[in-house]
LOBA-10735 format. One record per residue: x, y, z of N, C-alpha, C, O in turn; residue in three letters. Coordinates in steps of 0.2 Angstrom, whole numbers, plus 2048, in hexadecimal, padded with zeros to 3 digits. Example, Ala and Ser with C-alpha at 12.3 -4.5 7.8 and 13.67 -1.06 7.14 Angstrom:
<atoms>
8427E482783E7EA8278427F08278477EF82AALA8407F58238447FB824840800827843806828SER
</atoms>
This chain:
<atoms>
133BF3800132BED7FB12FBE77FF131BE5805MET12ABE47FC127BDE7FF12BBD87FE131BD87FCGLY129BD280112DBCC80012EBCA7F912ABCB7F5PRO134BC77F8136BC47F2137BBD7F2138BBA7F7ILE136BBA7ED136BB27EC13EBB07EB141BB37E7ALA140BAC7F0147BA97EF146BA17EF143B9E7F3ARG149B9E7EA149B977E914FB947EC155B967EAVAL14FB8F7F0154B8B7F3154B857EF150B817F0PHE15AB837EC15BB7D7E815EB787ED161B797F2ALA15DB717EB160B6C7EE168B6D7EE16AB6D7E9MET16BB6D7F4172B6F7F4176B687F2173B637F2PRO17CB6A7F0181B647EF182B617F6185B647FAASP181B5A7F6181B577FD188B527FD188B4E802LEU18CB547F8193B517F9193B4A7F618EB467F4GLY19AB487F519BB417F3199B3F7EC197B3A7EAGLU198B457E8195B437E118EB417E118BB3F7DBGLY18AB427E6183B417E617FB457E2180B4B7E3LEU17AB437DE177B477D9170B487DB16CB4C7D8GLU16DB457E1166B477E3165B457EA16AB417EDGLU160B477ED15EB457F4157B447F4153B477F1GLY155B3F7F814EB3D7F914BB407FF14EB40805GLU145B447FE142B4780413FB4280913BB3E807ILE142B4280F140B3D81413AB41818135B3D81AVAL13BB4781A136B4A81F137B5281E13DB5481FGLU132B5581D132B5C81D131B5E82412DB5C828TRP135B63827135B6682D132B6C82E131B6F833LEU12FB6F82812BB75828126B74823125B6F81FVAL121B7882311BB7881F11AB7F81B11DB8481DALA117B7E815115B85812112B8981610DB88819GLU114B90816111B9581A115B96821114B9B824GLY119B9182311DB92829122B98828125B99823ASP124B9B82E129BA082E12FB9C83112FB99836THR135B9D82D13BB9A82F141B9F831140BA482EVAL145B9D83514BBA1836151B9E832151B98830THR156BA283115DBA082E15FB9A831160B9A838LEU161B9582E164B8E83015FB8A834161B85837ASN159B8C834154B87837153B81832153B8182CGLN153B7B835153B7583114CB7582D147B76830PRO14DB73827147B73822145B6D82013FB6B820LEU149B6881F147B6281C14DB5C81D153B5E81EVAL14AB5681E14FB5181F14FB4D81814AB4B815GLU156B4C816157B4980F15BB43810160B43814VAL159B3E80C15EB3880C161B3880515EB38800GLU168B3680616CB3580016EB2E80016CB2A805THR172B2C7FB175B257FC17AB2480117CB1F803ALA17CB2A804181B2A80917FB2B810182B29815LYS17AB2F811178B32817171B3581716EB36812ALA16EB3681D168B3981E16AB4082216DB40827THR168B4681F16BB4C821165B51822160B5081EVAL166B56826161B5B827164B6182316AB63824GLU160B6481F162B6A81B15FB7081F159B7181FILE163B75820161B7B82415FB8081F160B80819PRO15BB85821158B8B81D15EB9081B161B92820SER15FB92815163B97814160B9E814164BA3814PRO15AB9E816156BA5816152BA581D150BA0820PHE151BAB81F14CBAC824146BAF820146BB481CALA140BAC82113ABAF81E134BAA81E134BA5822GLY130BAA81912ABA581912BBA081412EBA180EALA129B9A815129B95810123B9580C11DB9580EVAL125B9780511FB9880111DB917FD117B907FDALA122B8D7FB121B877F7126B827F912CB837F9THR124B7C7FB128B767FB127B727F4122B707F2LEU12DB727F112DB6F7EA12DB687E912DB657E3HIS12DB647EF12DB5D7EE12AB597F3129B5C7F9ALA127B547F2123B507F7128B4B7FB12DB497F8SER126B48800129B4380412AB3D7FF125B3B7FDVAL130B3B7FF132B357FB134B377F4137B337F0GLY134B3D7F2136B3F7EB13EB407EB141B427F0ALA141B3E7E6148B3F7E5149B467E1147B477DCALA14DB4A7E414EB517E2155B527DF15AB517E4VAL156B537D915DB547D7161B5A7DA15DB5F7DBPRO167B597DB16BB5F7DD16AB657D816BB647D2VAL168B6B7DA167B717D6160B727D415FB777D2GLY15CB6D7D6155B6E7D5151B727DA154B717E0SER14CB757D9148B797DE146B757E4143B6F7E3PRO147B777EA145B737F0140B777F413BB747F5LEU142B7D7F513DB827F913DB897F6142B8B7F5VAL137B8C7F5137B937F4135B977FA130B957FDTHR139B9C7FC137BA0801135BA77FF136BA97FAPHE131BAA80312FBB1803133BB5808132BB480EALA138BB880613DBBB80B13CBC380A13BBC6804VAL13EBC780F13FBCE80F145BD080B14ABCC80CSER145BD580814BBD8805151BD880A150BDB80FASP156BD580815CBD580C15DBCF811162BCE814GLY157BCB811158BC581515BBBF81215DBBA816GLU15CBBF80C160BB9809167BB980B16ABBE80CALA169BB280C170BB180E175BB380917ABB680AARG173BB2802177BB47FD173BB57F716DBB47F7ASP176BB67F1172BB77EB172BB17E6171BB27E0ASP174BAB7E9175BA57E516FBA27E316EB9E7DESER169BA47E6163BA17E515FBA57E015EBAB7E2SER15CBA37DB158BA77D6152BA97D914EBA57DCALA14FBAF7D7149BB17D9144BAF7D4144BB27CEALA140BAA7D513BBA87D0134BA77D3134BA67D9VAL12FBA77CF128BA77D2127BA07D512AB9B7D2PRO124B9F7DB122B997DE11EB947D911AB977D5PRO11FB8E7D911BB897D5114B8A7D7112B8B7DDTHR10FB897D2108B897D4105B827D50FFB827D7GLN109B7D7D5107B767D610AB747DC110B727DDTHR106B737E2109B717E810AB697E8108B667E3PRO10FB677EC111B607EC10BB5C7EE106B5E7F1PRO10BB567EB105B527EC105B4E7F3100B4C7F6ASP10BB4E7F610BB4B7FD110B4E801116B4C800ARG10FB52806114B5580A112B5381110CB52813LEU117B52815116B5181C11BB4C81F120B4A81CGLY119B4982511EB4582911CB3E828116B3C828VAL121B3A82711FB3282611FB2F82D121B32832THR11DB2982D11CB26834121B22836120B1D839ARG127B2483412DB20836133B25837134B2A834ALA138B2383C13DB2783D142B26838142B22834THR147B2B83714CB2B831150B24831151B2182CPRO152B21837156B1B837151B15834154B11831PRO14BB15836146B10834145B1182C145B0C829VAL144B1782A143B1882314AB1681F149B13819ARG14FB17822156B1581E156B0D81E157B0A819LYS154B0A824154B0382414FB0081E150AFB81BLEU149B0381E144B01819146B01812145AFD80EALA14AB0781114DB0880A152B03808152B00803LYS156B0180D15BAFC80C158AF580B15BAF1807GLU153AF480E150AED80E14AAED808147AE7807LEU149AF2805145AF280013DAF2802139AEF7FEGLY13CAF5808135AF480A131AFB809134B0080BVAL12BAFA807127B00806123B0280C11FAFE80FASP125B0880F122B0981611BB0A815117B0981ALEU118B0C810111B0D80F10DB07810107B07811ALA111B0180F10DAFB81010DAF881710AAF3818SER110AFC81C111AF982210CAFD82710CB03827ILE109AF982B105AFC83110AAFC83710BAF783AGLU10BB02839110B0383F10EB00845108B01847GLY112AFD849110AFA850112AFF855111AFD85BSER116B04854118B09859113B0E85B10DB0E858GLY115B1285F110B1786210DB1C85C111B1E857ALA107B1D85C103B21857105B1E850105B2284BASN105B1884F106B1584910DB1584610EB14840GLY112B1784A119B1884711BB1184511AB0C848ARG11FB11840122B0B83D129B0A84112DB0E841ILE12AB04843130B02847135AFE843133AFC83DTHR13BAFE845140AFA84213EAF284113FAEF83CGLU13AAF0846138AE9846133AE8841132AE383EASP12EAED840129AED83B12CAEC83412AAE8830ASP132AF0833135AF082C138AE982B138AE6826VAL13CAE683013FAE083013AADA82F13CAD682BARG135ADA832130AD583212DAD582B12CAD0827VAL12CADB828129ADC82112EAD981C12CAD6817THR134ADB81D139AD981913CAD281913FACF815ALA139ACE81F13BAC7820143AC7822146AC2821GLY145ACD82514CACE827151ACC821157ACB822ASN14FACD81B153ACC815156AD3813153AD7812GLU15DAD3814160ADA812162ADA80B165AD5808ARG160ADF808162AE0801167AE6800166AEB804ARG16BAE67FB16FAEC7F916BAF27F7166AF17F4PRO16DAF87F916AAFE7F716BB007F0171B017EFSER166B007EC167B027E516AB097E416EB0A7E0ALA167B0E7E816AB157E7171B157E9175B197E6PRO173B127EE17AB127F017EB0F7EB184B127E9SER17DB0A7E8181B077E3181B0B7DC186B0B7D9ARG17BB0E7DB17BB127D517FB187D5183B1A7D1SER17FB1B7DB183B217DD18AB1F7DD18FB237DATHR18CB1A7E0193B187E0196B167D919BB187D7LEU191B137D5193B117CE195B187CA199B187C6ALA190B1D7CB191B237C7198B267C919BB297C5ALA199B267D019FB297D21A5B267CF1AAB297CDASN1A5B1F7CF1ABB1B7CD1ACB1C7C61B2B1D7C3LEU1A7B1D7C21A8B1F7BB1ABB257BA1B0B267B5GLU1A9B2A7BE1ADB317BD1B4B307BF1B8B337BCARG1B5B2D7C51BCB2C7C71C1B287C31C7B297C3GLN1BEB237BF1C2B1F7BB1C5B237B51CAB217B2ALA1C2B297B41C4B2D7AE1CBB307B01CEB337ACALA1CCB307B71D2B347B91D9B2F7B81D8B2A7BAILE1DEB327B51E4B2E7B41E7B2D7BB1EBB327BDPRO1E7B277BE1E9B267C51EEB207C51EDB1B7C1GLN1F3B207C91F8B1B7CA1F9B1A7D11F8B1E7D5VAL1FAB137D31FBB117DA202B0F7DB205B0B7D7THR205B117E020CB0F7E220BB0C7E9207B0D7EDTHR210B077EB210B037F1216B047F521BB057F2PHE215B047FC21BB03800219AFF806214AFF809ARG21EAFA80821EAF680E220AFA814226AFD813THR21DAFA81921FAFE81F220AFA82521BAF6827VAL226AFA828227AF782F223AFB834224B01835ASP21EAF8837219AFC83C21BAFB843217AFC847CYS221AF9844223AF884B222AFE85021FAFE855THR225B0484D225B0A85121EB0D85121BB0F856ALA21AB0C84B213B0E84B20FB0A85020BB0E854LEU20FB0485020BB0085520DB0285C208B02861GLU213B0385E215B05865212B0B867210B0C86CSER213B10862210B17863209B17864206B1B868PHE205B1485F1FEB158601FBB118661F6B13869ARG1FFB0C8681FCB0886E1FEB0D8741FAB0D879ARG203B10874205B1587A1FFB1A87A1FEB1C880GLU1FDB1C8741F7B228741F0B1F8751ECB22877LEU1F0B188741E9B158751E5B1686F1DFB17870GLY1E7B178691E3B188631E5B1385E1EAB0F85FVAL1E1B128591E2B0E8531E8B1184F1EAB17850SER1EBB0D84A1F0B108461EDB168411F1B1A83FPRO1E7B168401E4B1A83B1E5B2283C1E8B25838LEU1E3B248421E5B2B8441ECB2D8441EEB33842PRO1F0B288451F7B2A8451F9B2B83E1FDB2F83CVAL1F7B268391F8B278321F6B2D82F1F9B3182BVAL1F0B2F8311EDB3682F1F2B3C8311F3B4082DVAL1F4B3B8381F8B4183A1FFB41836201B46835ALA202B3B835208B3B831207B3D82A20BB41827VAL201B3C827200B3E8201FFB46820202B4981CLEU1FCB488251FBB50825202B53826204B58823CYS207B5082A20DB5282B211B52824215B56823ARG210B4D821213B4C81A211B51815215B53811THR20BB52815208B5781120BB5E81220CB6280DILE20CB60818210B6681A216B67816218B6C814ALA21AB61815220B6281121FB6080A224B62806ALA21AB5D808218B5B801211B5E7FF20DB597FEHIS210B647FE209B677FE206B657F71FFB657F7PRO209B627F2206B607EC201B5A7ED1FDB597EATHR203B567F31FFB507F41F8B537F61F3B4F7F5VAL1F7B597F81F0B5B7FA1EDB607F51E8B637F6ASN1F0B607EF1EEB647EA1E9B607E51E8B5A7E6ALA1E5B647E11E1B617DC1E2B637D51E3B697D4ALA1E0B5F7D01E1B617CA1DAB647C71D5B617C8TRP1DAB6A7C51D4B6D7C21D5B707BB1DAB6F7B8THR1D0B727B81D0B757B21D5B7B7B11D7B7C7ABASP1D6B7E7B61DBB837B61E2B817B81E7B857BAASP1E3B7B7B91EAB787BB1EAB767C21E4B747C5GLY1F0B767C61F0B737CC1EEB787D21F0B7E7D2LEU1E9B767D61E7B7A7DB1EAB777E21E8B727E4LEU1EEB7B7E51F1B797EC1ECB7C7F11E9B817F1GLU1EBB787F61E6B7A7FC1EAB798021EDB74804ARG1EAB7F8061EDB7F80D1EAB7A8121EEB77816PRO1E4B7A8121E0B768171E0B6E8151DEB6D810GLU1E2B6A81A1E2B638181DCB6081B1DBB5F821VAL1D7B5E8171D1B5A8181D1B538161D1B52810ASN1D1B4E81B1D3B4781A1CCB448191C9B4381EVAL1CBB418131C5B3C8131C7B358151CCB33814GLY1C3B3281A1C4B2C81C1BFB278191B9B2781BILE1C1B238151BDB1E8121BAB198171BDB1681BALA1B3B188171B0B1481C1ABB0F8181A7B12814ALA1ABB0981A1A7B048171A0B0481B1A1B02821ASP19BB05818194B0581C18FB01818191AFE812THR189B0081B184AFC818182AFF81117FAFC80DGLU183B06811181B0A80B186B0A806185B0C800ARG18CB07807191B07802197B0B805197B0D80BGLY19CB0D8011A2B118031A0B1880419DB1B800LEU1A1B1A80A1A0B2180C1A7B2480E1ABB21811VAL1A8B2B80C1AEB2E80E1ADB348121ADB3A80FVAL1ACB348181ABB3A81D1B2B3E81D1B7B3B81CPRO1B1B4481E1B7B4881E1B9B4B8251B5B4E828VAL1C0B4A8261C3B4D82C1C5B5482A1CBB55827LEU1C2B5982B1C3B608291C9B6382D1C9B62833HIS1CEB6682A1D4B6982D1D7B648321D9B66837ASP1D9B5E82F1DCB598331E3B5B8351E5B5883AALA1E6B5F8311EDB618321EEB658391F3B6583CGLY1E8B6883B1E8B6C8411E6B688471E6B6A84DALA1E5B618471E2B5D84C1E8B5984F1ECB5684BLYS1E7B578561ECB528591E9B4B8571E4B4A854SER1EEB468591ECB3F8571E6B3D85B1E1B3A859ILE1E5B408621DFB3E8661D9B418631D4B3E862GLY1D9B478601D4B4A85D1D2B478561CCB46855ALA1D7B458531D6B4184C1D2B3A84E1CDB3984ALEU1D4B378531D1B308551CAB318571C6B2D855ALA1C9B3685B1C2B3785D1BDB398571B8B37856ALA1C0B3E8521BCB4084D1BBB3A8481B5B39845GLU1C0B368471BFB308421BAB2B8451B6B29841ILE1BAB2A84B1B5B2684E1AEB2984D1A9B2584CLYS1ADB2F84F1A7B3384E1A4B3284719EB31845ARG1A8B348421A6B3483B1A5B2D8391A0B2C835LEU1A8B2883B1A7B218391A0B1F83B19DB1B838ALA19EB21841198B1F844192B2284018DB2083FGLU194B2983F18FB2D83B18EB2A834188B2A831ALA193B27831193B2482A18FB1E82B18BB1C826ALA190B1A83018CB14831184B15832180B1182FARG183B1A83517CB1C837178B20831172B22832THR17CB2282D17AB27827178B2E82A174B31827GLY17CB3082F17AB3783217FB3C83017FB41834SER183B3B82B188B4082A185B46827180B46823LEU188B4C828185B52825188B5381F18EB5081DSER186B5881A189B59814190B5B815194B5A811PRO191B6081A198B6281B19DB5C81C1A3B5D81AASP19BB5782019FB528211A0B4D81C1A4B4881CGLU19DB4E81619EB4A8101A1B4E80A1A2B4B805LEU1A3B5480C1A6B588061ADB5B8081AEB5C80ETHR1B1B5D8041B7B618051BDB5D8061C3B60808GLY1BDB568051C4B528061C9B558011C8B567FBALA1CFB558031D5B577FF1DAB517FE1DEB517FATHR1D9B4C8021DDB468021D9B418061D5B4280AVAL1DAB3A8041D6B358071DAB2F8091DFB2E807THR1D8B2C80F1DBB278121D6B218121D0B22815VAL1D8B1B8101D4B158101D7B108151DDB0E813SER1D4B0E81A1D7B0981F1D4B0281C1D0AFF820ASN1D7B008171D5AF98141D7AF38191D4AEE818THR1DCAF581D1DEAEF8221D9AEE8271D9AE982AGLY1D4AF28281CEAF182D1CBAEB82B1C8AE8830SER1CAAE88251C7AE28231CCADD8201CAAD981CTYR1D2ADE8221D7AD88211DBAD981A1DFAD5819GLY1DAADE8161DDADF8101E4AE08111E6AE5815SER1E9ADD80D1F0ADF80E1F2AE580A1F6AE980CGLU1EFAE58041F0AEB7FF1EBAEC7FA1E6AE77F9ALA1EAAF17F71E5AF27F21E7AF87ED1EDAFB7EEGLY1E3AFA7E81E4AFF7E41DEB047E51DAB047E1THR1DFB087EA1D9B0D7EB1D8B127E51DDB137E2PRO1D2B147E51D1B197E01D0B207E31CFB217E9ILE1D0B257DF1D0B2C7E21C9B2E7E31C4B2C7E0LEU1C9B327E91C2B357EB1C2B3C7E71C7B3F7E5SER1BBB3E7E51BBB447E21BEB4A7E51BEB4B7EBPRO1C2B4E7E11C5B547E31CCB537E71CFB577E9GLY1CEB4C7E71D5B4B7EA1DAB487E41D8B467DFTHR1E0B497E61E5B467E21E9B407E41EDB3D7E1SER1E7B3E7EB1EBB397EE1E6B357F31E2B387F6VAL1E6B2E7F21E3B2A7F71E8B257FA1EBB227F6THR1E8B258001EDB208041E9B1B8071E5B1C80BLEU1EBB158051E8B0F8081EDB0B80D1F2B0A80BALA1EAB0A8131EEB078181ECAFF8181E7AFE81BVAL1F1AFB8171EFAF48171EFAF181E1F2AF5823GLY1EDAEB81F1EDAE88261F5AE88291F9AE6825VAL1F5AE982F1FCAE98331FCAE18351F8ADF83AILE201ADE833202AD7835209AD583520DAD8832ALA20BAD0839212ACE839215ACC832211AC882EPRO21AACE83021DACC829225ACC82A228ACE82FARG228AC882522FAC7825232ACD822232ACE81CALA236AD1826239AD7824241AD6825243AD3829LEU245AD982024CAD982124EADF82524DAE5823VAL250ADE82B252AE383025AAE283225CADD835VAL25EAE7830265AE7831268AE082E26CADD832ASP266ADE828269AD8825265AD1828267ACC826GLY261AD282D25EACC82F256ACC82E253AD182DGLU254AC682D24CAC582B249AC483224AABF836ILE244AC9833241AC983A239ACA838237ACD833LEU235AC783D22EAC883D22CACF84022DAD0846ALA22AAD383C228ADA83F221ADC83C21EAD9837ARG21DADF841216AE283E217AE783821BAEB839PRO214AE5833215AE982D20EAEA82920AAE682AALA20EAEF825208AF082020BAF281A210AF5819CYS206AF2815207AF580E203AFB80D1FDAFB80ETHR207B0180C203B0780A202B07802207B067FELEU1FCB098001FBB097F91F9B117F81F4B137FBSER1FCB147F31FBB1B7F21F9B1C7EB1FDB1B7E6CYS1F3B1E7EA1F0B1F7E31F0B277E21EEB2B7E7THR1F3B297DC1F3B307DB1F1B327D41F1B2E7D0PHE1EFB387D41EDB3B7CD1F3B3D7CA1F6B427CCASP1F4B3A7C41FAB3B7C01FAB427BD200B447BBHIS1F5B457BC1F5B4C7BA1F7B517BF1FBB567BDARG1F6B507C51F9B547CA1FFB537CD203B577CFALA201B4C7CD207B4A7D020BB457CB208B417C8LEU212B457CC215B407C8218B3B7CD218B3C7D3ASP21BB357CB21DB307CF222B327D4223B307DAGLY227B377D222DB397D622AB3D7DC22CB3C7E1ALA225B417DB222B457E021FB417E5220B427EBALA21BB3C7E3218B377E721DB337EB21CB327F1VAL222B317E7227B2D7EB22AB307F022BB2D7F6GLY22CB377EF22FB3A7F522AB3B7FB22DB3B800ARG224B3D7F921FB3E7FF21EB3780321EB37809ALA21EB327FF21CB2B802222B29806222B2680BLEU228B2B80422EB2980822FB2D80E230B2A813THR22DB3380E22DB37814227B35819229B3481FASP222B3381621CB3081A21FB2A81E21DB29824LEU222B2581A224B1F81D229B2082222AB1C827VAL22EB24821233B26825230B2882C233B27831GLU22BB2C82C228B2E832224B28836225B2883CTHR221B2483221DB1F835222B1A838220B1683DLEU228B1983622DB14838232B1783D236B14840THR231B1D83F235B21844232B2284A22DB2684ASER234B1F850231B21856232B2885822DB2B85BALA238B2B856239B32858234B37854232B3B857GLU233B3584E22FB3A84A228B3984C224B3E84CARG226B3384E21FB3285021DB36856218B39857LEU222B3685B221B39861221B4186021FB44865ARG223B4385B223B4A85921CB4D85721BB53856ASP218B48855211B4A85320DB4C85920EB4A85FLEU208B51858204B5385D1FFB4E8601FCB4A85CPRO1FFB4D8661FCB478691F4B4986A1F0B4586CARG
</atoms>
């Protein structure tokens, strides 16, 4: 049997994103590619990612030009593959399009420069690059923009669409004040911020209260054994939630290193699709910008979001005396379809008891 046509559609890039913009094709029509070879660089409102090939074979048709916005599920590349070379049968076999894209190829700017130009509202086609071989530099973009920074319209529209969907979920927020004396001592001993310790404690709590990690679906409550923690990060592109996969199996040191890596990738827009999908529970470190408390909203696919307010001295009653202790407010938002207040209250009490116990904290994997 000769080659058959296989169409690869724009994959789901996570976080409710509905389209991706073609930044740079890494292959051309007629090229022979191997399985998982990088095909194209795509920019979303959240990140710039490379999409690998799901097939080994020849590139028959590229269905979009550089700069085009391709909806998730729309044709991206048609391959001519040998029988049995397909990764799976999820891509439909359809004839290649007869109309080639009007403009394919490499732009004269690196992905970070293209991202900056998009943020500043600068048309790269209008710039004569000052770099080698006419490459457009970051300085070229900033000079053209007059260093005026504008909000990213795609980022805001994507965020707005996500918020509208999430607002339809019946969600409730409950609060607890936490004496952070033991937490502060423990995290300083380890040389980490409070966040990875909170994540470790949350994973330990979920082991005893698995419904916190569940999700409400059309078929009812879906319990999930693996704890994947989304970490809300504030970036120039807006709110991004990279995911700590299998966080329950990681030590505090490993969690701290992974949180740092994901936060940097979120800031630079270099998160992969896998790093933006699969969260089962979310943590928001609202205290990082001084907030005492808030009412976080749920991330897609989760039933609980835990927000950690700023840790600061507060007047607490300890053994009948008013003392100044480091403390914070935990805000726990939950999907009322999946959880009721009593279940959340028990889980939150367990979490707080661990955070305030030096003995329990030392029992966590370092």
